[in-house]
Z-matrix of the N, CA and C atoms (Angstrom, degrees):
N
C 1 1.481
C 2 1.474 1 112.25
N 3 1.305 2 113.83 1 150.68
C 4 1.429 3 121.83 2 175.43
C 5 1.548 4 110.63 3 -93.31
N 6 1.298 5 115.40 4 169.86
C 7 1.496 6 118.02 5 -179.33
C 8 1.532 7 114.17 6 -55.29
N 9 1.320 8 113.85 7 -43.82
C 10 1.498 9 117.75 8 178.46
C 11 1.478 10 115.35 9 -62.00
N 12 1.376 11 115.70 10 -30.46
C 13 1.447 12 120.87 11 177.02
C 14 1.525 13 111.23 12 -67.45
N 15 1.300 14 115.74 13 -45.17
C 16 1.458 15 120.91 14 177.14
C 17 1.518 16 110.99 15 -62.43
N 18 1.318 17 118.48 16 -44.20
C 19 1.475 18 121.96 17 176.40
C 20 1.506 19 110.58 18 -57.81
N 21 1.312 20 116.16 19 -46.35
C 22 1.518 21 118.55 20 -175.90
C 23 1.544 22 109.57 21 -65.51
N 24 1.315 23 120.03 22 -33.64
C 25 1.426 24 121.47 23 176.90
C 26 1.526 25 110.88 24 -69.94
N 27 1.323 26 115.58 25 -35.63
C 28 1.462 27 117.87 26 176.84
C 29 1.558 28 112.56 27 -68.82
N 30 1.301 29 115.07 28 -37.40
C 31 1.454 30 120.25 29 174.64
C 32 1.505 31 111.10 30 -61.45
N 33 1.383 32 114.64 31 -42.10
C 34 1.479 33 117.94 32 177.48
C 35 1.453 34 114.70 33 -63.21
N 36 1.345 35 117.26 34 -30.30
C 37 1.463 36 120.67 35 175.69
C 38 1.496 37 110.55 36 -71.55
N 39 1.325 38 120.60 37 -46.82
C 40 1.471 39 124.48 38 -171.82
C 41 1.548 40 112.24 39 -82.55
N 42 1.283 41 114.64 40 -33.88
C 43 1.510 42 116.00 41 -178.06
C 44 1.556 43 108.27 42 -138.74
N 45 1.291 44 113.03 43 71.54
C 46 1.492 45 119.31 44 -175.46
C 47 1.483 46 114.48 45 -61.14
N 48 1.338 47 120.01 46 -29.49
C 49 1.431 48 123.13 47 -178.93
C 50 1.555 49 115.65 48 -103.97
N 51 1.309 50 115.10 49 11.06
C 52 1.504 51 119.15 50 176.53
C 53 1.481 52 112.92 51 62.27
N 54 1.358 53 117.27 52 45.39
C 55 1.412 54 120.39 53 -178.17
C 56 1.575 55 115.64 54 -87.34
N 57 1.321 56 114.44 55 -14.61
C 58 1.460 57 116.17 56 -173.97
C 59 1.562 58 115.16 57 -54.19
N 60 1.294 59 119.95 58 -46.13
C 61 1.511 60 119.19 59 177.55
C 62 1.539 61 113.69 60 -58.76
N 63 1.336 62 117.15 61 -19.06
C 64 1.497 63 120.87 62 -179.99
C 65 1.552 64 111.79 63 -109.14
N 66 1.337 65 115.46 64 11.38
C 67 1.434 66 120.30 65 -177.88
C 68 1.515 67 111.47 66 -60.33
N 69 1.325 68 114.82 67 129.97
C 70 1.501 69 121.16 68 -173.30
C 71 1.549 70 107.61 69 -150.56
N 72 1.286 71 117.77 70 88.59
C 73 1.443 72 124.04 71 -175.07
C 74 1.510 73 114.21 72 -147.70
N 75 1.307 74 114.85 73 151.38
C 76 1.481 75 119.65 74 165.77
C 77 1.507 76 108.08 75 -98.55
N 78 1.333 77 115.46 76 133.18
C 79 1.411 78 123.32 77 -172.79
C 80 1.582 79 106.69 78 -115.31
N 81 1.291 80 115.83 79 130.01
C 82 1.456 81 123.85 80 174.25
C 83 1.470 82 108.28 81 -102.86
N 84 1.336 83 118.25 82 126.23
C 85 1.445 84 120.42 83 178.87
C 86 1.504 85 110.08 84 -152.21
N 87 1.309 86 114.68 85 167.12
C 88 1.485 87 118.27 86 172.63
C 89 1.544 88 108.37 87 -134.46
N 90 1.301 89 110.26 88 148.94
C 91 1.468 90 118.86 89 179.43
C 92 1.532 91 110.78 90 -122.11
N 93 1.344 92 114.57 91 148.67
C 94 1.458 93 117.09 92 -179.16
C 95 1.537 94 110.10 93 -142.42
N 96 1.297 95 115.79 94 136.24
C 97 1.457 96 122.59 95 173.55
C 98 1.504 97 107.74 96 -111.03
N 99 1.409 98 117.46 97 158.76
C 100 1.466 99 118.54 98 -179.40
C 101 1.524 100 114.31 99 -53.56
N 102 1.376 101 115.99 100 126.76
C 103 1.414 102 120.00 101 175.00
C 104 1.538 103 112.23 102 88.62
N 105 1.322 104 119.02 103 -9.32
C 106 1.459 105 121.46 104 -175.55
C 107 1.539 106 110.66 105 -104.74
N 108 1.297 107 116.29 106 152.95
C 109 1.433 108 122.00 107 171.73
C 110 1.505 109 109.66 108 -73.52
N 111 1.296 110 120.99 109 156.39
C 112 1.470 111 122.04 110 -178.35
C 113 1.502 112 109.98 111 -67.57
N 114 1.356 113 114.66 112 139.80
C 115 1.477 114 123.19 113 175.00
C 116 1.538 115 107.12 114 -103.76
N 117 1.303 116 114.01 115 118.27
C 118 1.476 117 118.77 116 -178.60
C 119 1.574 118 107.23 117 -90.30
N 120 1.335 119 113.06 118 135.45
C 121 1.438 120 119.73 119 -175.26
C 122 1.556 121 111.31 120 -137.26
N 123 1.292 122 113.19 121 155.83
C 124 1.501 123 118.38 122 174.82
C 125 1.552 124 104.31 123 -126.00
N 126 1.345 125 113.24 124 134.76
C 127 1.456 126 121.24 125 -178.34
C 128 1.536 127 105.07 126 -124.33
N 129 1.332 128 113.62 127 134.34
C 130 1.466 129 118.97 128 179.29
C 131 1.582 130 107.25 129 -115.74
N 132 1.308 131 115.72 130 123.24
C 133 1.468 132 119.69 131 -179.70
C 134 1.551 133 106.61 132 -126.55
N 135 1.333 134 114.87 133 128.64
C 136 1.471 135 123.13 134 173.40
C 137 1.512 136 105.06 135 -133.80
N 138 1.361 137 117.72 136 91.13
C 139 1.433 138 123.27 137 -175.01
C 140 1.554 139 111.67 138 -66.66
N 141 1.288 140 117.00 139 -19.10
C 142 1.458 141 119.93 140 -179.96
C 143 1.505 142 113.39 141 -63.55
N 144 1.362 143 113.98 142 -33.91
C 145 1.471 144 120.14 143 -178.92
C 146 1.519 145 114.48 144 -124.78
N 147 1.347 146 115.53 145 22.42
C 148 1.500 147 121.70 146 -179.95
C 149 1.512 148 109.25 147 51.60
N 150 1.362 149 117.34 148 42.19
C 151 1.432 150 121.31 149 178.41
C 152 1.561 151 109.27 150 -92.16
N 153 1.309 152 115.68 151 135.07
C 154 1.444 153 123.76 152 175.68
C 155 1.477 154 108.25 153 -136.95
N 156 1.327 155 121.69 154 127.60
C 157 1.428 156 128.27 155 170.27
C 158 1.483 157 114.18 156 -133.73
N 159 1.309 158 116.39 157 152.08
C 160 1.453 159 122.09 158 -176.58
C 161 1.520 160 110.70 159 -145.59
N 162 1.340 161 115.63 160 128.71
C 163 1.508 162 120.43 161 175.59
C 164 1.541 163 108.91 162 -124.65
N 165 1.274 164 115.00 163 131.39
C 166 1.488 165 120.86 164 174.04
C 167 1.516 166 109.77 165 -145.52
N 168 1.324 167 116.07 166 165.11
C 169 1.459 168 122.16 167 176.20
C 170 1.544 169 106.93 168 -113.90
N 171 1.298 170 116.17 169 116.54
C 172 1.426 171 122.46 170 179.64
C 173 1.586 172 112.16 171 -128.56
N 174 1.256 173 117.59 172 127.73
C 175 1.493 174 118.59 173 -177.44
C 176 1.487 175 112.03 174 56.12
N 177 1.372 176 117.54 175 37.78
C 178 1.411 177 124.03 176 -178.43
C 179 1.529 178 115.39 177 64.47
N 180 1.346 179 115.31 178 17.51
C 181 1.455 180 123.00 179 178.64
C 182 1.510 181 110.01 180 -110.13
N 183 1.320 182 119.78 181 142.14
C 184 1.424 183 123.00 182 173.52
C 185 1.547 184 107.22 183 -90.47
N 186 1.369 185 114.31 184 116.25
C 187 1.464 186 122.63 185 -175.84
C 188 1.480 187 107.59 186 -105.02
N 189 1.363 188 118.57 187 122.11
C 190 1.468 189 124.13 188 175.28
C 191 1.483 190 108.83 189 -119.56
N 192 1.369 191 112.28 190 135.74
C 193 1.482 192 114.19 191 173.67
C 194 1.516 193 110.57 192 -154.80
N 195 1.270 194 118.21 193 160.09
C 196 1.434 195 121.58 194 -178.62
C 197 1.535 196 116.12 195 176.30
N 198 1.295 197 113.75 196 -178.44
C 199 1.461 198 121.50 197 -176.86
C 200 1.498 199 109.47 198 -155.31
N 201 1.348 200 114.44 199 140.16
C 202 1.427 201 120.84 200 173.62
C 203 1.551 202 104.99 201 -131.29
N 204 1.352 203 114.81 202 114.74
C 205 1.496 204 118.09 203 -174.11
C 206 1.573 205 107.67 204 57.38
N 207 1.355 206 116.12 205 -108.04
C 208 1.432 207 117.03 206 179.88
C 209 1.530 208 110.01 207 -118.72
N 210 1.345 209 117.53 208 17.02
C 211 1.448 210 120.37 209 -179.21
C 212 1.535 211 107.53 210 -101.16
N 213 1.337 212 114.25 211 121.16
C 214 1.505 213 121.91 212 -176.88
C 215 1.543 214 106.65 213 -99.30
N 216 1.349 215 112.01 214 152.29
C 217 1.495 216 115.90 215 168.85
C 218 1.570 217 107.69 216 -148.76
N 219 1.281 218 114.70 217 148.55
C 220 1.471 219 120.03 218 176.32
C 221 1.543 220 109.27 219 -157.07
N 222 1.354 221 116.31 220 144.35
C 223 1.425 222 123.24 221 -179.59
C 224 1.489 223 112.15 222 -147.23
N 225 1.320 224 116.46 223 145.48
C 226 1.486 225 122.53 224 173.21
C 227 1.514 226 105.88 225 -116.20
N 228 1.300 227 117.55 226 114.90
C 229 1.491 228 121.09 227 -179.27
C 230 1.536 229 110.19 228 53.72
N 231 1.335 230 114.22 229 40.08
C 232 1.481 231 119.31 230 175.61
C 233 1.499 232 116.01 231 82.63
N 234 1.359 233 115.82 232 -1.71
C 235 1.435 234 119.64 233 -176.97
C 236 1.496 235 111.30 234 -104.22
N 237 1.294 236 120.55 235 123.48
C 238 1.513 237 123.63 236 -177.61
C 239 1.520 238 111.05 237 -87.92
N 240 1.360 239 118.98 238 -7.59
C 241 1.447 240 122.02 239 176.24
C 242 1.513 241 111.22 240 -84.73
N 243 1.332 242 115.46 241 95.47
C 244 1.483 243 120.98 242 -167.46
C 245 1.550 244 107.47 243 -116.74
N 246 1.299 245 114.83 244 134.79
C 247 1.447 246 120.83 245 178.10
C 248 1.510 247 112.98 246 -70.17
N 249 1.340 248 118.30 247 159.30
C 250 1.446 249 119.85 248 -179.58
C 251 1.480 250 110.55 249 -62.59
N 252 1.362 251 119.74 250 -36.72
C 253 1.469 252 123.59 251 -177.62
C 254 1.552 253 108.61 252 -67.17
N 255 1.333 254 118.12 253 -39.40
C 256 1.460 255 118.27 254 177.96
C 257 1.474 256 115.54 255 -71.64
N 258 1.359 257 114.79 256 -31.48
C 259 1.462 258 118.91 257 175.57
C 260 1.515 259 112.30 258 -63.70
N 261 1.333 260 114.54 259 -35.28
C 262 1.469 261 118.58 260 176.48
C 263 1.480 262 110.25 261 -76.38
N 264 1.280 263 117.07 262 -45.03
C 265 1.479 264 121.39 263 -178.90
C 266 1.570 265 114.25 264 -56.97
N 267 1.327 266 114.98 265 -42.26
C 268 1.413 267 121.63 266 -172.85
C 269 1.539 268 112.90 267 -105.12
N 270 1.338 269 114.65 268 12.27
C 271 1.504 270 122.48 269 177.18
C 272 1.503 271 110.60 270 53.97
N 273 1.324 272 114.63 271 59.76
C 274 1.468 273 117.97 272 -179.05
C 275 1.510 274 115.12 273 -116.17
N 276 1.344 275 114.85 274 16.31
C 277 1.469 276 120.72 275 171.34
C 278 1.499 277 109.76 276 -69.62
N 279 1.366 278 117.57 277 160.64
C 280 1.472 279 119.89 278 179.30
C 281 1.537 280 109.38 279 -61.70
N 282 1.345 281 117.30 280 -39.64
C 283 1.466 282 120.05 281 179.51
C 284 1.514 283 110.57 282 -61.56
N 285 1.327 284 118.75 283 -46.28
C 286 1.440 285 122.90 284 -179.10
C 287 1.525 286 111.37 285 -65.28
N 288 1.298 287 118.25 286 -37.48
C 289 1.476 288 120.69 287 -178.24
C 290 1.510 289 108.15 288 -72.30
N 291 1.348 290 117.61 289 -38.61
C 292 1.465 291 119.66 290 175.81
C 293 1.478 292 112.23 291 -62.20
N 294 1.353 293 116.68 292 -42.75
C 295 1.477 294 120.59 293 -179.59
C 296 1.520 295 110.70 294 -64.17
N 297 1.344 296 118.75 295 -38.09
C 298 1.437 297 124.37 296 179.03
C 299 1.558 298 108.93 297 -63.41
N 300 1.327 299 112.79 298 -49.71
C 301 1.542 300 117.44 299 -179.94
C 302 1.523 301 109.88 300 -57.49
N 303 1.309 302 117.53 301 -50.72
C 304 1.464 303 121.77 302 -179.75
C 305 1.489 304 112.61 303 -57.55
N 306 1.312 305 117.36 304 -42.05
C 307 1.431 306 120.97 305 -178.95
C 308 1.547 307 114.00 306 -65.03
N 309 1.362 308 113.28 307 -49.23
C 310 1.501 309 116.65 308 179.06
C 311 1.490 310 112.23 309 -63.91
N 312 1.325 311 117.93 310 -44.38
C 313 1.469 312 117.13 311 -178.75
C 314 1.510 313 111.88 312 -66.55
N 315 1.286 314 116.02 313 -36.65
C 316 1.500 315 117.31 314 -179.04
C 317 1.543 316 111.62 315 -68.67
N 318 1.384 317 116.52 316 -49.18
C 319 1.420 318 118.04 317 -172.44
C 320 1.558 319 111.10 318 -71.02
N 321 1.352 320 116.66 319 -39.27
C 322 1.437 321 116.26 320 -179.92
C 323 1.554 322 113.31 321 -80.59
N 324 1.352 323 113.81 322 -8.48
C 325 1.466 324 119.35 323 174.40
C 326 1.515 325 114.53 324 -97.24
N 327 1.277 326 119.18 325 6.71
C 328 1.495 327 122.29 326 174.77
C 329 1.512 328 110.32 327 -74.05
N 330 1.346 329 117.45 328 142.47
C 331 1.470 330 126.13 329 2.60
C 332 1.535 331 114.17 330 -89.10
N 333 1.341 332 117.82 331 4.00
C 334 1.507 333 119.77 332 -176.32
C 335 1.524 334 112.70 333 -59.89
N 336 1.290 335 115.24 334 -33.25
C 337 1.461 336 117.51 335 -174.18
C 338 1.489 337 113.39 336 -72.55
N 339 1.358 338 118.22 337 -11.32
C 340 1.435 339 118.82 338 175.47
C 341 1.569 340 114.45 339 -71.59
N 342 1.353 341 114.61 340 -3.07
C 343 1.441 342 118.29 341 175.46
C 344 1.566 343 112.12 342 -90.98
N 345 1.348 344 116.32 343 -1.54
C 346 1.459 345 122.06 344 -178.14
C 347 1.567 346 111.15 345 -60.97
N 348 1.318 347 112.37 346 153.41
C 349 1.508 348 116.97 347 174.24
C 350 1.517 349 108.94 348 -60.50
N 351 1.291 350 116.33 349 150.51
C 352 1.469 351 121.70 350 -179.70
C 353 1.462 352 115.81 351 86.86
N 354 1.398 353 118.27 352 -2.95
C 355 1.452 354 121.03 353 178.81
C 356 1.498 355 106.14 354 -117.67
N 357 1.325 356 115.05 355 133.24
C 358 1.466 357 123.06 356 178.42
C 359 1.528 358 110.99 357 -118.66
N 360 1.328 359 114.90 358 120.68
C 361 1.477 360 120.92 359 178.07
C 362 1.547 361 109.86 360 -86.58
N 363 1.274 362 115.10 361 121.16
C 364 1.486 363 118.78 362 179.04
C 365 1.487 364 110.82 363 -64.72
N 366 1.367 365 117.33 364 146.87
C 367 1.466 366 118.30 365 -179.34
C 368 1.460 367 117.28 366 -68.99
N 369 1.338 368 115.77 367 -31.90
C 370 1.485 369 116.64 368 -174.18
C 371 1.535 370 111.64 369 -71.27
N 372 1.302 371 117.20 370 149.33
C 373 1.468 372 126.68 371 177.91
C 374 1.526 373 108.97 372 -124.07
N 375 1.316 374 118.73 373 124.38
C 376 1.427 375 123.39 374 176.82
C 377 1.527 376 108.88 375 -106.82
N 378 1.334 377 115.20 376 157.83
C 379 1.520 378 118.22 377 170.20
C 380 1.531 379 107.91 378 -107.97
N 381 1.251 380 114.29 379 140.19
C 382 1.496 381 118.86 380 -176.13
C 383 1.491 382 107.94 381 -151.39
N 384 1.355 383 114.64 382 167.08
C 385 1.491 384 123.01 383 176.29
C 386 1.520 385 105.37 384 -107.76
N 387 1.304 386 116.21 385 119.90
C 388 1.408 387 123.36 386 179.07
C 389 1.514 388 110.43 387 -127.66
N 390 1.351 389 114.98 388 119.49
C 391 1.473 390 119.67 389 -176.62
C 392 1.513 391 111.55 390 54.72
N 393 1.306 392 113.24 391 40.29
C 394 1.503 393 121.21 392 174.46
C 395 1.540 394 112.32 393 72.72
N 396 1.289 395 117.02 394 15.31
C 397 1.498 396 121.35 395 -179.26
C 398 1.527 397 110.10 396 -120.86
N 399 1.343 398 114.25 397 146.77
C 400 1.468 399 117.85 398 176.52
C 401 1.497 400 109.62 399 -78.85
N 402 1.348 401 116.89 400 126.68
C 403 1.433 402 122.46 401 -172.55
C 404 1.540 403 111.66 402 -136.28
N 405 1.306 404 113.64 403 151.08
C 406 1.447 405 118.53 404 162.03
C 407 1.533 406 108.42 405 -83.61
N 408 1.277 407 117.81 406 140.24
C 409 1.478 408 123.91 407 178.90
C 410 1.525 409 106.66 408 -112.50
N 411 1.360 410 117.95 409 117.42
C 412 1.446 411 120.04 410 176.85
C 413 1.531 412 105.78 411 -119.92
N 414 1.323 413 115.25 412 146.92
C 415 1.488 414 120.50 413 179.00
C 416 1.475 415 111.54 414 -110.64
N 417 1.377 416 111.35 415 144.78
C 418 1.479 417 119.58 416 176.58
C 419 1.500 418 110.53 417 -126.97
N 420 1.288 419 116.51 418 133.86
C 421 1.421 420 122.60 419 178.51
C 422 1.559 421 110.61 420 -105.18
N 423 1.320 422 118.72 421 135.00
C 424 1.501 423 122.99 422 179.96
C 425 1.507 424 110.27 423 -102.37
N 426 1.321 425 116.99 424 133.11
C 427 1.471 426 120.07 425 173.99
C 428 1.494 427 109.90 426 -62.16
N 429 1.343 428 116.85 427 156.96
C 430 1.438 429 121.52 428 -179.14
C 431 1.542 430 112.07 429 -58.81
N 432 1.307 431 116.50 430 -34.16
C 433 1.452 432 117.99 431 -179.91
C 434 1.526 433 114.35 432 -69.52
N 435 1.361 434 118.45 433 -12.08
C 436 1.422 435 120.55 434 -178.39
C 437 1.542 436 109.27 435 -121.72
N 438 1.316 437 119.67 436 14.20
C 439 1.452 438 122.74 437 175.36
C 440 1.488 439 118.43 438 129.90
N 441 1.308 440 121.21 439 -25.92
C 442 1.435 441 120.87 440 179.59
C 443 1.490 442 114.41 441 62.62
N 444 1.345 443 117.46 442 26.94
C 445 1.452 444 123.55 443 179.24
C 446 1.523 445 110.81 444 -87.79
N 447 1.314 446 113.85 445 165.30
C 448 1.485 447 120.42 446 168.88
C 449 1.508 448 105.92 447 -124.20
N 450 1.326 449 118.70 448 129.45
C 451 1.457 450 123.99 449 -179.95
C 452 1.494 451 109.82 450 -121.56
N 453 1.342 452 114.33 451 149.34
C 454 1.481 453 123.12 452 173.87
C 455 1.551 454 105.61 453 -123.34
N 456 1.346 455 115.55 454 123.73
C 457 1.423 456 118.07 455 175.16
C 458 1.522 457 108.29 456 -102.52
N 459 1.331 458 116.19 457 137.48
C 460 1.496 459 120.51 458 177.21
C 461 1.544 460 108.04 459 -108.73
N 462 1.271 461 115.52 460 117.51
C 463 1.426 462 123.71 461 -170.39
C 464 1.497 463 110.93 462 -121.87
N 465 1.355 464 118.14 463 121.67
C 466 1.442 465 124.37 464 -175.79
C 467 1.557 466 110.81 465 -52.06
N 468 1.309 467 113.55 466 133.31
C 469 1.488 468 118.66 467 -176.14
C 470 1.578 469 112.31 468 -74.17
N 471 1.353 470 113.20 469 -18.72
C 472 1.478 471 117.34 470 -178.41
C 473 1.503 472 114.28 471 -85.87
N 474 1.344 473 115.23 472 -50.88
C 475 1.476 474 118.58 473 -174.57
C 476 1.505 475 114.37 474 -120.48
N 477 1.383 476 116.22 475 -3.59
C 478 1.499 477 120.83 476 175.27
C 479 1.537 478 112.65 477 74.98
N 480 1.331 479 114.14 478 21.15
C 481 1.458 480 119.60 479 176.10
C 482 1.569 481 108.33 480 -75.08
N 483 1.337 482 116.26 481 147.13
C 484 1.416 483 120.48 482 -179.45
C 485 1.548 484 105.96 483 -79.60
N 486 1.318 485 117.74 484 117.35
C 487 1.455 486 123.15 485 -178.89
C 488 1.496 487 113.27 486 -93.82
N 489 1.318 488 117.04 487 -19.71
C 490 1.420 489 121.41 488 176.29
C 491 1.516 490 111.85 489 162.32
N 492 1.279 491 117.04 490 -178.59
C 493 1.485 492 121.20 491 179.39
C 494 1.499 493 111.05 492 -154.99
N 495 1.324 494 111.59 493 165.69
C 496 1.477 495 119.14 494 -177.73
C 497 1.538 496 106.73 495 -138.66
N 498 1.329 497 115.48 496 137.05
C 499 1.476 498 114.95 497 178.52
C 500 1.558 499 108.15 498 -134.77
N 501 1.334 500 113.35 499 147.91
C 502 1.442 501 124.48 500 175.62
C 503 1.561 502 109.01 501 -119.90
N 504 1.290 503 116.05 502 135.32
C 505 1.468 504 121.82 503 174.45
C 506 1.522 505 114.51 504 -82.06
N 507 1.367 506 114.11 505 -13.78
C 508 1.502 507 121.71 506 176.04
C 509 1.548 508 110.14 507 64.38
N 510 1.310 509 117.64 508 30.61
C 511 1.471 510 121.51 509 176.28
C 512 1.506 511 110.02 510 -98.83
N 513 1.318 512 117.98 511 -27.82
C 514 1.481 513 122.35 512 176.29
C 515 1.545 514 105.58 513 -155.47
N 516 1.329 515 117.33 514 162.52
C 517 1.479 516 121.55 515 -178.37
C 518 1.483 517 112.85 516 -55.71
N 519 1.302 518 115.32 517 132.59
C 520 1.518 519 122.86 518 174.11
C 521 1.484 520 112.94 519 55.40
N 522 1.313 521 117.37 520 34.95
C 523 1.472 522 117.95 521 175.02
C 524 1.542 523 110.50 522 -79.58
N 525 1.301 524 117.10 523 -178.24
C 526 1.451 525 122.21 524 177.34
C 527 1.555 526 112.25 525 83.97
N 528 1.318 527 113.96 526 -165.35
C 529 1.479 528 120.85 527 -172.58
C 530 1.561 529 113.63 528 -138.74
N 531 1.289 530 115.91 529 166.42
C 532 1.460 531 118.02 530 170.88
C 533 1.543 532 106.80 531 -127.25
N 534 1.345 533 114.24 532 151.52
C 535 1.469 534 119.12 533 -174.59
C 536 1.557 535 107.72 534 -128.59
N 537 1.297 536 116.20 535 132.54
C 538 1.482 537 121.48 536 174.43
C 539 1.486 538 108.26 537 -100.61
N 540 1.323 539 119.21 538 127.75
C 541 1.466 540 125.88 539 177.88
C 542 1.503 541 110.15 540 -92.86
N 543 1.288 542 119.74 541 138.47
C 544 1.461 543 122.31 542 176.57
C 545 1.498 544 110.90 543 -140.55
N 546 1.343 545 115.99 544 132.47
C 547 1.474 546 120.00 545 177.85
C 548 1.529 547 111.13 546 75.68
N 549 1.348 548 113.30 547 163.89
C 550 1.464 549 122.52 548 179.05
C 551 1.568 550 107.78 549 -133.09
N 552 1.355 551 111.76 550 133.90
C 553 1.477 552 116.89 551 168.24
C 554 1.541 553 105.45 552 -119.42
N 555 1.318 554 114.49 553 130.45
C 556 1.435 555 121.23 554 -178.26
C 557 1.519 556 111.74 555 -91.92
N 558 1.294 557 115.92 556 118.56
C 559 1.474 558 122.15 557 -175.66
C 560 1.543 559 108.61 558 -131.51
N 561 1.240 560 116.27 559 121.52
C 562 1.484 561 124.59 560 -178.48
C 563 1.552 562 109.15 561 47.02
N 564 1.350 563 112.62 562 48.67
C 565 1.486 564 122.86 563 173.82
C 566 1.511 565 109.81 564 69.28
N 567 1.324 566 122.68 565 12.62
C 568 1.463 567 126.29 566 178.62
C 569 1.559 568 106.22 567 -108.60
N 570 1.319 569 115.99 568 133.39
C 571 1.472 570 122.06 569 175.49
C 572 1.507 571 106.95 570 -87.09
N 573 1.306 572 118.15 571 105.43
C 574 1.478 573 124.85 572 -178.06
C 575 1.527 574 108.42 573 -104.82
N 576 1.311 575 117.81 574 127.99
C 577 1.502 576 118.06 575 172.06
C 578 1.484 577 109.47 576 -53.22
N 579 1.390 578 116.33 577 130.86
C 580 1.424 579 120.23 578 -173.78
C 581 1.522 580 114.72 579 -87.56
N 582 1.335 581 116.55 580 -32.51
C 583 1.449 582 119.90 581 -179.04
C 584 1.542 583 108.73 582 -125.74
N 585 1.277 584 116.37 583 138.98
C 586 1.480 585 123.85 584 177.85
C 587 1.514 586 109.22 585 -127.63
N 588 1.346 587 118.87 586 122.22
C 589 1.379 588 126.20 587 175.32
C 590 1.584 589 107.00 588 -104.93
N 591 1.346 590 114.77 589 126.71
C 592 1.456 591 121.74 590 -175.20
C 593 1.524 592 110.62 591 -105.29
N 594 1.341 593 116.26 592 137.36
C 595 1.461 594 122.17 593 -177.06
C 596 1.534 595 107.27 594 -139.87
N 597 1.366 596 117.03 595 154.51
C 598 1.445 597 121.69 596 175.20
C 599 1.481 598 112.10 597 -81.66
N 600 1.322 599 119.50 598 137.61
C 601 1.487 600 122.65 599 174.43
C 602 1.517 601 112.31 600 -65.82
N 603 1.287 602 113.91 601 -31.66
C 604 1.498 603 119.65 602 -172.70
C 605 1.499 604 112.76 603 -67.24
N 606 1.317 605 116.33 604 -47.38
C 607 1.497 606 118.61 605 -176.79
C 608 1.512 607 114.98 606 -135.70
N 609 1.362 608 116.49 607 9.61
C 610 1.422 609 120.80 608 176.40
C 611 1.582 610 111.76 609 72.17
N 612 1.283 611 117.30 610 14.34
C 613 1.475 612 118.59 611 -178.85
C 614 1.555 613 111.87 612 -71.57
N 615 1.340 614 113.66 613 137.02
C 616 1.439 615 120.44 614 -178.50
C 617 1.587 616 107.32 615 -69.00
N 618 1.363 617 115.88 616 136.04
C 619 1.460 618 120.65 617 -175.82
C 620 1.496 619 108.39 618 -110.32
N 621 1.369 620 119.37 619 -54.93
C 622 1.439 621 120.40 620 -169.91
C 623 1.539 622 109.57 621 -167.37
N 624 1.299 623 116.63 622 168.89
C 625 1.469 624 125.63 623 173.98
C 626 1.511 625 109.07 624 -134.70
N 627 1.327 626 117.65 625 136.30
C 628 1.442 627 120.33 626 169.76
C 629 1.561 628 109.75 627 -128.50
N 630 1.311 629 113.64 628 139.41
C 631 1.487 630 119.08 629 -174.73
C 632 1.512 631 109.27 630 -130.29
N 633 1.309 632 114.88 631 126.47
C 634 1.516 633 120.86 632 171.86
C 635 1.523 634 108.47 633 -81.83
N 636 1.313 635 118.13 634 118.60
C 637 1.428 636 121.87 635 -176.88
C 638 1.490 637 112.72 636 -89.07
N 639 1.347 638 118.28 637 -45.97
C 640 1.448 639 122.33 638 -178.26
C 641 1.551 640 108.03 639 -165.61
N 642 1.304 641 113.61 640 179.44
C 643 1.430 642 120.70 641 179.88
C 644 1.524 643 111.30 642 -146.15
N 645 1.309 644 116.83 643 167.16
C 646 1.490 645 121.94 644 173.17
C 647 1.507 646 110.61 645 -164.82
N 648 1.324 647 115.39 646 154.27
C 649 1.512 648 117.07 647 177.21
C 650 1.521 649 110.43 648 -65.38
N 651 1.324 650 116.31 649 158.07
C 652 1.463 651 122.02 650 179.26
C 653 1.485 652 106.69 651 -146.71
N 654 1.340 653 115.34 652 161.86
C 655 1.477 654 122.42 653 172.93
C 656 1.483 655 109.27 654 -127.17
N 657 1.275 656 115.74 655 156.51
C 658 1.489 657 123.35 656 179.84
C 659 1.518 658 109.05 657 -151.53
N 660 1.306 659 113.77 658 159.83
C 661 1.488 660 117.80 659 -179.96
C 662 1.485 661 109.68 660 -147.94
N 663 1.345 662 116.77 661 160.82
C 664 1.415 663 124.87 662 173.00
C 665 1.533 664 109.87 663 -94.92
N 666 1.331 665 112.61 664 117.60
C 667 1.458 666 119.44 665 176.97
C 668 1.502 667 108.64 666 -150.29
N 669 1.313 668 118.05 667 104.73
C 670 1.517 669 120.11 668 -176.71
C 671 1.497 670 108.83 669 57.10
N 672 1.341 671 116.26 670 46.13
C 673 1.410 672 122.09 671 -175.49
C 674 1.549 673 109.65 672 101.86
N 675 1.332 674 115.01 673 164.90
C 676 1.450 675 120.33 674 -177.16
C 677 1.495 676 110.57 675 -70.70
N 678 1.361 677 117.77 676 134.55
C 679 1.464 678 122.49 677 -174.78
C 680 1.513 679 111.19 678 -116.77
N 681 1.283 680 116.43 679 130.89
C 682 1.466 681 120.41 680 173.37
C 683 1.553 682 108.72 681 -80.55
N 684 1.348 683 114.46 682 146.69
C 685 1.499 684 116.98 683 172.61
C 686 1.501 685 112.23 684 -63.07
N 687 1.302 686 114.60 685 149.85
C 688 1.473 687 120.63 686 178.19
C 689 1.487 688 112.64 687 -91.33
């Protein structure tokens, strides 16, 4: 098999009915870094309309942000009049919101997102042990216009489940991170890795954990700007 063959088999395992382009759910999850209490967050994804929304509570403030196509929205405690300092502090600039949208859609859309334009799957397939499991290792190169990264996907040799991945930004030797996936949560007929453990490539240091707890349908509408559901 070539790299693209292994990727296609992994996509068939995770998204057998091709639901990702129509994915439309609210995700409840929490994230935790060393020494920190868990941060509970809600993420809204509607891939049909490129809609992304995010709600979290930080410093006892309700922070809302999102984007639909090219329309951005952000609020702190329901107020869209936000100072420059608070936009920086809570990452509410257009650039930061776009980066958050791209990150969530890409990571929760793996391995399907590896078929996007600007990503080339190398033909060679290696076998490797990742998190004590036998895996195929396939490499993906990103064009400069979409990041210039190099990724390695570790795919279980038995059922083609995504066991984890590693990425390098290619700015300095051994930069970037690797992620171990654990468990599966089935959402809209898609098998999504439920837990992700993040580590540094450079020294193996633990960075963070994020866990998808549950999901539900949601609705949204455009009215004086894009509105998140309450």
